[in-house]
C-alpha positions, 0 to 999 in steps of 0.5 A: 820661289815667291821671292824669285817671282817678285824680283824677276820683273825688276832684274829683267828691267835692269838687264834690258836697261844695261843692254841699252846702255851697252848699245849706246856705248857702242855708238859713243865708241863709233863716234870716238873712233871717227873723232880719233881718225879725224884728229878732232881734239875738241870732239874727242874731249866731248865724247870722252865725257859722254863715255865716262858718264856711260861707264859710270852708269854701267858700273853702277848697274853691274854692282846692283846686279851682282847683289846676292838676291839677284844672282840666284834669280839670274842663274835660275831664269832662262830669259835672264841667262839669254839677256846676260849672254847678249850683254856679255857679247855687247861688252866684248864688242865695246872692249874690242872697239875700245882697243881699236880706238887705242891702236888708231890713236897710237898710230896717229901719234907715231905718224905725227912724231915721224912728221915732226922728226922730218920737219925739225929733228932730222939730221939730214933736214935742210929746211928747218933747224931743231927749233923749227925755224927756217934753216938759213944755211943753204946747201944748194949754194949762196943766194939760192933759197927754196 
């Protein structure tokens, strides 16, 4: 039991830090969603670097907390069970928001492709040819150009 009491403050601190990291990740994901909505490529790259660093810290802490000596303390301490539950909830929120970002980015890509097809790839397009150049063959009549 003494071993459990010795580890309790350490595990509590690690759980609290992990909870803070996940809250920070939610904030980063909110930033990323706004950047994706605004189609700001440079900001998306900057945010992805922050996100990667945060993921590495979260993963490293998870591997520490999964050590056998900590698992027993976590199982037998109600406070840690509560913190663990809060951390799992935050993780689920992060996963959900990450999925929303992915779907938003996919929808943006589809919209861009549709506009691209309308501008340069559509067979009925009379404004631009397949190379994106202005089409000089006017179907309106000779000498008239839009």
